[in-house]
C-alpha positions in Angstrom: 0.0 0.0 0.0 1.2 3.5 -0.9 2.4 5.7 2.1 0.3 8.7 2.7 2.5 10.9 4.9 3.9 13.9 3.2 6.1 14.9 6.2 9.0 12.4 5.7 11.7 13.6 8.2 14.5 12.3 6.1 13.4 14.2 3.0 12.7 17.4 5.0 15.9 17.2 6.9 17.9 17.3 3.7 16.3 20.6 2.7 17.3 22.9 5.6 19.8 24.9 3.5 17.3 25.7 0.7 15.2 28.9 0.2 12.6 29.9 -2.4 13.7 33.0 -4.4 12.5 35.0 -7.4 13.9 37.6 -9.7 10.5 39.2 -10.2 10.2 42.7 -8.5 7.9 42.4 -5.5 6.0 44.9 -3.5 8.0 44.0 -0.4 11.4 43.6 1.2 11.6 41.0 4.0 14.8 39.7 5.6 16.8 41.1 2.6 15.6 38.4 0.3 13.1 40.0 -2.0 13.4 43.2 -4.1 11.5 46.4 -3.3 10.9 49.0 -6.0 9.9 51.6 -3.3 13.0 51.4 -1.1 14.1 54.7 0.5 10.8 56.1 1.9 10.2 56.3 5.6 9.0 53.2 7.4 7.6 52.7 10.9 8.2 49.9 13.4 5.4 47.3 13.4 6.4 44.2 15.4 9.1 41.7 16.3 9.9 38.2 15.0 12.7 35.8 15.9 16.0 36.2 14.2 16.8 33.9 11.3 20.1 33.3 9.6 20.7 35.9 6.9 18.7 38.7 8.6 20.1 42.2 8.6 21.9 42.6 11.9 21.1 46.3 12.0 17.5 45.4 12.8 18.3 43.3 15.9 16.6 44.5 19.0 19.3 44.3 21.7 16.9 45.5 24.4 14.6 42.5 23.7 17.7 40.2 23.8 18.6 41.6 27.2 15.2 40.9 28.5 14.6 37.4 27.0 18.0 36.1 26.1 16.7 35.5 22.5 17.4 37.3 19.3 14.5 39.3 17.8 14.4 41.4 14.6 12.3 44.5 14.3 9.8 44.5 11.4 8.4 47.5 9.7 5.1 48.4 8.2 6.2 48.2 4.6 7.6 44.7 5.0 5.4 42.0 3.6 6.1 38.4 2.7 6.6 36.9 -0.7 3.6 34.7 -1.3 3.9 31.2 -2.7 0.9 29.5 -4.3 0.8 25.7 -5.0 -1.8 24.3 -7.4 -1.9 20.5 -7.3 -3.8 18.2 -9.7 -5.8 15.6 -7.8 -7.7 14.2 -10.8 -8.0 10.4 -10.9 -5.2 10.1 -13.4 -2.8 11.2 -10.7 -3.5 8.0 -8.8 -1.5 6.0 -11.5 1.5 4.1 -10.2 3.6 2.1 -12.7 5.3 -1.2 -11.9 8.8 0.2 -11.4 8.1 2.9 -8.8 6.9 2.9 -5.1 4.4 5.8 -5.2 1.7 7.3 -7.4 1.9 10.6 -9.3 -0.3 12.3 -6.7 1.9 11.1 -3.8 5.0 12.5 -5.5 3.2 15.8 -6.3 1.9 16.1 -2.7 5.4 15.3 -1.2 6.8 18.1 -3.4 4.1 20.5 -2.3 4.7 19.6 1.3 8.4 20.2 1.0 8.0 23.6 -0.7 5.3 24.6 1.9 7.7 23.7 4.8 10.6 25.7 3.3 8.4 28.8 2.5 7.0 28.9 6.0 10.4 28.3 7.5 11.8 31.4 5.7 9.0 33.5 7.1 6.9 33.8 3.9 3.3 32.9 3.1 2.1 29.8 1.3 -1.3 28.8 0.0 -2.6 25.6 -1.6 -5.3 24.6 -4.1 -6.4 21.1 -5.2 -7.9 21.1 -8.7 -9.3 18.4 -11.0 -11.0 16.2 -8.5 -14.7 16.1 -7.7 -14.4 19.7 -6.4 -11.8 22.4 -6.2 -10.5 23.2 -2.7 -8.2 25.9 -1.4 -6.1 26.6 1.7 -5.7 30.3 1.9 -2.1 31.7 2.1 -0.6 32.2 5.6 2.9 32.7 7.0 2.0 31.2 10.4 4.3 28.3 11.5 1.2 26.1 11.8 0.4 26.6 8.1 2.7 23.7 7.2 0.9 21.1 9.3 -2.4 22.4 7.8 -0.9 22.0 4.3 0.1 18.4 5.1 -3.4 17.6 6.4 -5.0 19.3 3.4 -2.9 17.2 0.9 -3.7 14.0 2.8 -7.4 14.6 2.6 -7.2 15.5 -1.1 -6.1 12.1 -2.5 -7.7 11.4 -5.9 -11.2 9.8 -5.7 -13.4 11.1 -8.4 -12.7 13.2 -11.5 -15.8 15.2 -12.0 -13.6 18.3 -12.1 -11.2 19.5 -14.8 -7.6 20.5 -14.1 -7.4 23.1 -16.8 -10.8 24.6 -16.0 -9.7 24.8 -12.4 -6.5 26.7 -13.3 -8.5 29.1 -15.5 -10.6 30.2 -12.5 -7.7 30.2 -10.0 -6.4 33.5 -8.8 -9.3 35.4 -7.4 -8.2 34.7 -3.9 -4.6 35.6 -4.7 -2.9 38.9 -4.1 -0.7 40.3 -6.8 3.0 39.3 -7.0 4.6 36.1 -5.8 5.5 32.6 -7.1 3.1 29.9 -8.3 3.9 26.2 -8.8 1.5 24.3 -11.1 2.0 20.6 -10.3 0.2 17.9 -12.3 0.4 15.3 -15.0 -1.0 17.7 -17.6 -2.9 15.0 -19.5 -5.5 17.5 -20.8 -5.3 19.1 -24.2 -2.8 21.9 -24.2 -5.2 24.3 -25.9 -5.8 27.2 -23.6 -2.6 26.7 -21.6 -0.9 29.7 -23.0 -3.8 32.0 -22.0 -3.7 30.6 -18.4 0.1 31.1 -18.1 -0.2 34.6 -19.6 -2.9 35.6 -17.0 -0.7 34.3 -14.1 2.4 36.1 -15.5 1.1 39.4 -16.8 -2.2 40.0 -14.9 -1.3 38.6 -11.5 2.4 39.3 -11.8 3.4 35.8 -10.7 6.7 33.9 -11.3 5.2 30.8 -12.9 6.8 27.4 -12.5 5.2 24.4 -14.2 6.0 21.0 -12.7 5.1 18.1 -15.0 4.7 14.8 -13.1 4.9 11.6 -15.1 5.4 8.0 -14.3 8.4 6.3 -16.0 5.9 3.9 -17.6 4.1 6.8 -19.3 7.4 7.9 -20.8 8.8 4.5 -21.8 6.1 1.8 -21.6 7.3 -1.7 -20.8 4.0 -3.4 -21.8 4.3 -6.3 -24.3 1.9 -8.2 -26.5 -1.9 -7.7 -26.3 -3.0 -5.7 -23.3 -6.1 -3.9 -22.1 -5.7 -0.2 -21.4 -8.1 1.7 -19.1 -8.7 5.5 -18.9 -8.6 6.2 -15.2 -10.8 9.2 -15.4 -13.5 8.1 -17.9 -13.3 4.4 -17.4 -13.0 3.6 -21.1 -11.1 0.4 -22.0 -9.2 -0.5 -25.2 -7.4 -3.7 -26.2 -4.2 -3.1 -28.2 -1.0 -4.8 -29.3 1.6 -2.9 -27.2 4.4 -3.9 -29.5 2.7 -2.5 -32.6 1.9 0.9 -31.2 5.0 1.5 -29.1 6.9 3.6 -31.7 3.9 5.7 -32.5 3.2 6.3 -28.8 6.9 7.3 -28.2 6.8 9.8 -31.1 3.5 11.2 -29.8 5.0 11.7 -26.4 8.1 13.3 -27.8 6.0 15.8 -29.8 3.7 16.5 -26.8 6.7 17.3 -24.5 8.3 19.5 -27.1 5.1 21.5 -27.6 4.5 21.7 -23.8 8.0 23.2 -23.2 7.6 25.6 -26.1 4.3 27.0 -24.8 5.8 27.5 -21.3 8.9 29.2 -22.8 6.7 31.4 -25.0 4.7 32.7 -22.0 7.5 33.1 -19.6 6.9 30.1 -17.4 9.6 27.7 -16.2 9.1 24.0 -17.0 10.4 21.0 -15.0 9.7 17.4 -15.9 9.6 15.4 -12.7 9.4 11.6 -12.9 8.0 9.6 -10.0 11.4 7.8 -9.6 13.2 11.2 -9.2 14.3 12.1 -5.7 12.5 15.3 -4.5 15.6 16.5 -2.7 17.6 16.5 -5.9 15.0 18.4 -7.9 14.1 21.1 -5.4 17.2 23.3 -5.7 16.4 23.9 -9.4 12.8 24.5 -8.7 13.4 27.0 -5.9 16.2 29.0 -7.4 15.5 32.3 -9.1 15.6 32.3 -12.9 19.2 32.4 -14.1 20.8 31.9 -10.7 
């Protein structure tokens, strides 16, 4: 049976040195990490928070340290968090698990989302989640509270694929009304829908909502290079349709279709300013995250 926990200590422990960053100009400056186009005007003290590695030492409150023996940093009214949004596909096709891997596409997607959520909250920024493509769309509103990560894990565990009355692309088209402008959005799914309309979705996230868009394409190795042989019966996990085929006869045509599809997908992402990352379910999350979290060109 597939594991359901998305809080694996070993995976999370290997990510302590990572941070999410973006080159897009934000409306904020927090902990010296994010760019502020309005730097230089007067700001007023707002509150304290605990010191984190990399904070500007000029903002340490030494009087608070003398009272509590803990380091605190002064925050100011113009300092707001970078906001990270995670949209995860939980349509029924995400439940697929090939014979050579130990987890489904959804489990891999949810583990990735859990890791990103943990890192974002850890660096003092806000993270929000949406599950799209299942029987109903659900969202966890953005928050930078430390408890947000445990809420995210529970949210992901409760969202395992069951029905596919929804539509991943339709869900993405309507996503964004609860978002504030500027931040980073990860779109995590198997993208088995038609690519028509994808460009419009990416353009809206990029140009209207001013988001740094990162597309994560989750596929099982069996979907990329099928190992099936002879006559087999294929089943559409979402519609239930079944088809008997000779796997040996259609393999080359299938591989060519997949190659063309991946090329077109990457081209659309590039055209509309979104980053693309193919993530196979036998890839180790800890190895992929540094690329996903780094700012463009870094």
